[in-house]
C-alpha positions in Angstrom: -3.3 -7.7 37.5 -0.4 -6.6 39.6 1.8 -9.4 41.0 3.2 -8.9 44.5 6.7 -9.4 45.3 6.9 -12.5 47.8 9.1 -12.2 50.7 9.3 -14.9 53.5 9.3 -13.4 57.0 13.1 -13.0 58.0 12.4 -13.6 61.8 11.3 -17.2 61.3 13.5 -19.6 63.1 13.4 -22.7 60.9 15.3 -24.9 63.6 13.0 -24.1 66.4 9.9 -24.8 64.0 11.7 -28.1 63.1 11.5 -29.1 67.0 7.9 -28.4 67.1 7.1 -30.2 63.5 9.1 -33.3 64.8 7.0 -33.6 68.0 3.6 -33.6 66.4 3.9 -34.0 62.5 2.0 -30.7 62.2 2.7 -27.0 62.5 1.1 -23.6 62.5 3.4 -21.1 61.2 1.9 -17.4 61.7 3.2 -14.4 59.6 4.9 -16.6 56.9 5.2 -13.6 54.6 5.8 -10.1 55.1 2.4 -8.4 55.9 2.4 -6.2 52.7 2.8 -8.8 50.2 0.3 -11.2 51.9 -2.3 -8.3 51.8 -1.6 -7.8 48.1 -1.7 -11.3 47.3 -5.1 -11.9 49.2 -6.3 -9.0 47.2 -5.3 -10.3 43.9 -7.1 -13.7 44.5 -10.4 -12.2 45.9 -10.6 -10.2 42.5 -10.2 -13.1 40.2 -13.1 -14.4 38.1 -11.6 -17.6 36.9 -12.6 -19.8 39.8 -13.9 -23.1 39.2 -16.2 -25.4 41.1 -14.3 -28.7 42.0 -16.4 -31.8 42.8 -15.6 -35.4 42.8 -17.5 -38.6 42.3 -15.6 -41.7 43.5 -12.0 -41.4 42.2 -13.1 -38.8 39.4 -12.8 -35.0 39.6 -15.2 -32.8 37.7 -14.5 -28.9 37.1 -17.3 -26.4 36.6 -16.5 -23.0 35.7 -18.7 -20.1 36.5 -20.4 -20.2 33.1 -21.2 -23.7 33.4 -22.4 -23.3 37.0 -24.6 -20.5 35.6 -26.1 -22.6 33.1 -27.4 -25.3 35.4 -31.3 -25.6 35.8 -32.9 -25.7 39.1 -33.4 -29.5 38.8 -29.6 -29.9 37.9 -28.6 -27.9 40.8 -30.6 -30.2 43.3 -29.5 -33.4 41.6 -25.9 -32.2 42.0 -26.4 -31.2 45.7 -28.0 -34.8 46.3 -25.2 -36.4 44.7 -22.5 -34.5 46.5 -24.3 -35.0 49.8 -24.7 -38.8 49.4 -21.1 -39.3 48.5 -20.0 -37.1 51.7 -22.3 -39.2 54.0 -20.0 -42.1 54.4 -17.0 -41.5 51.8 -14.6 -39.1 50.5 -15.9 -36.0 49.0 -15.2 -32.6 48.2 -16.8 -29.3 47.0 -14.9 -26.2 46.6 -13.7 -23.6 44.4 -10.2 -23.6 42.9 -7.6 -22.1 40.4 -5.0 -24.9 39.6 -1.1 -24.1 39.0 0.9 -26.6 36.6 3.6 -28.4 38.2 6.4 -27.5 35.6 8.3 -24.5 36.4 8.4 -23.6 32.6 4.7 -23.5 32.7 4.5 -21.2 35.7 6.6 -18.4 34.4 3.9 -15.8 33.8 4.9 -12.6 35.5 1.2 -11.4 35.3 -0.3 -14.3 37.5 0.5 -13.7 41.5 -0.7 -17.3 41.9 2.0 -18.8 39.5 4.5 -16.5 41.0 3.6 -17.7 44.6 4.0 -21.3 43.4 7.6 -20.5 42.0 8.3 -18.7 45.0 7.4 -21.7 47.4 9.7 -23.9 44.9 12.7 -21.5 45.1 15.9 -22.6 46.5 15.7 -20.6 49.8 12.1 -21.6 50.6 12.7 -25.3 49.7 15.8 -25.1 52.0 13.6 -23.7 54.9 10.8 -26.4 54.2 13.4 -29.0 54.3 14.8 -28.0 57.5 11.4 -27.4 59.3 9.7 -30.8 58.2 13.0 -32.9 58.4 12.3 -34.1 54.9 15.5 -33.8 52.5 13.7 -35.2 49.5 11.5 -32.2 48.9 12.3 -30.6 45.5 9.2 -28.4 44.7 5.7 -27.4 45.9 2.8 -28.0 43.6 -0.2 -25.7 44.4 -3.8 -24.4 43.8 -5.7 -21.6 45.0 -8.8 -22.7 46.9 -12.0 -20.7 47.9 -14.4 -22.3 50.3 -17.9 -20.6 50.5 -21.0 -21.8 52.2 -21.6 -25.2 51.7 -18.0 -26.2 50.9 -16.1 -29.0 52.4 -13.5 -31.7 52.3 -14.1 -35.0 54.0 -11.5 -37.3 55.7 -8.5 -38.5 53.6 -4.7 -38.8 54.3 -3.3 -37.4 51.0 -1.1 -40.4 50.3 -1.1 -41.3 46.5 1.3 -43.8 45.1 3.9 -42.3 42.9 3.4 -38.6 43.9 6.2 -38.4 46.3 4.3 -36.2 48.8 6.5 -35.6 51.9 4.2 -33.1 53.4 1.2 -30.9 52.8 0.6 -27.1 53.3 -2.2 -24.8 53.6 -1.4 -21.0 53.2 -4.1 -19.1 54.5 -5.5 -15.7 53.1 -8.6 -14.7 54.8 -8.1 -11.6 56.7 -10.9 -12.3 59.4 -12.3 -15.9 60.3 -14.5 -16.9 63.2 -14.2 -20.5 64.4 -17.9 -21.1 64.1 -18.0 -20.3 60.5 -16.3 -23.6 60.0 -13.9 -24.3 57.4 -11.5 -25.7 60.0 -8.4 -27.9 59.2 -9.0 -30.9 61.3 -6.9 -33.6 62.1 -8.4 -37.0 63.0 -7.2 -39.4 65.8 -7.4 -43.0 65.9 -10.0 -42.9 68.7 -12.4 -41.0 66.4 -12.0 -37.7 67.9 -10.4 -34.4 66.5 -6.8 -34.5 67.8 -6.0 -31.1 66.6 -7.5 -28.3 64.4 -6.2 -25.3 62.8 -8.5 -22.1 62.3 -7.7 -20.4 58.8 -5.7 -17.4 60.2 -4.4 -14.7 57.7 -0.8 -15.1 56.6 -0.2 -18.3 58.5 1.3 -21.3 56.9 -0.1 -24.8 58.1 2.4 -27.8 57.4 1.7 -31.5 58.3 3.3 -34.8 57.3 1.7 -37.1 54.8 -0.1 -39.6 55.3 -2.2 -38.1 58.2 -6.1 -38.3 58.3 -7.6 -34.7 58.0 -10.5 -32.8 56.6 -11.9 -29.5 56.1 -15.0 -28.9 58.0 -18.2 -27.5 56.3 -18.5 -23.8 55.9 -21.6 -22.5 57.4 -24.3 -20.7 55.4 -23.9 -17.7 57.8 -20.1 -17.3 57.1 -19.5 -13.7 56.2 -16.4 -14.4 53.9 -15.0 -17.1 51.7 -12.1 -19.0 53.0 -9.1 -18.4 50.5 -5.8 -20.2 50.8 -3.2 -21.8 48.7 -2.9 -25.4 49.2 -0.6 -28.4 47.9 2.0 -30.7 48.8 5.7 -30.5 49.1 7.2 -33.2 46.6 10.1 -34.9 45.2 10.6 -35.0 41.6 
């Protein structure tokens, strides 16, 4: 696996972006990386076979690797679907695939893993300085990370990302799907106090979405007719 070199787009104007972020608490930043490294990064993620299905039951999270998923009987699959759908009906529920990245920099130092290298890139001094300026959050010290892949039937219901002790100043989604239609679902949706969607972002290739924490949001269900999986790297900009 060849690890790309990560280079932030030098034309991004952090101060201009900060004005927009301050006005709304959320921001869509197109062309975050230089085009070549974004394309190489996407190809590396798409070709991986270590994706794990992530689901939850109440406040507990469960991981099923590809081998474990393949070992499920049809009855077990149906029971799992029923449990996930029941949890999503009125509560916080998710189902998607992921590859996790450790928080500690010493555990990310694997030059053969592009995902780990991207997490280190987001936590590097110049990128953290950029993110502090854009969000106005001087307490940001590093970015945690996980790669996510949403296929048909995957979703993330409404939540606000606030967890005591995590020091989450902002959340991010870095999108890596080259082509996506709005009607395929998988949209990052922000929920207004009136029960309507206040804003939404389509997963556009090489775009970084930032938003303040806490803020109610969700990822809409990916449709069964979606032609691609929705690839991204997601996480929070945190203090130590």
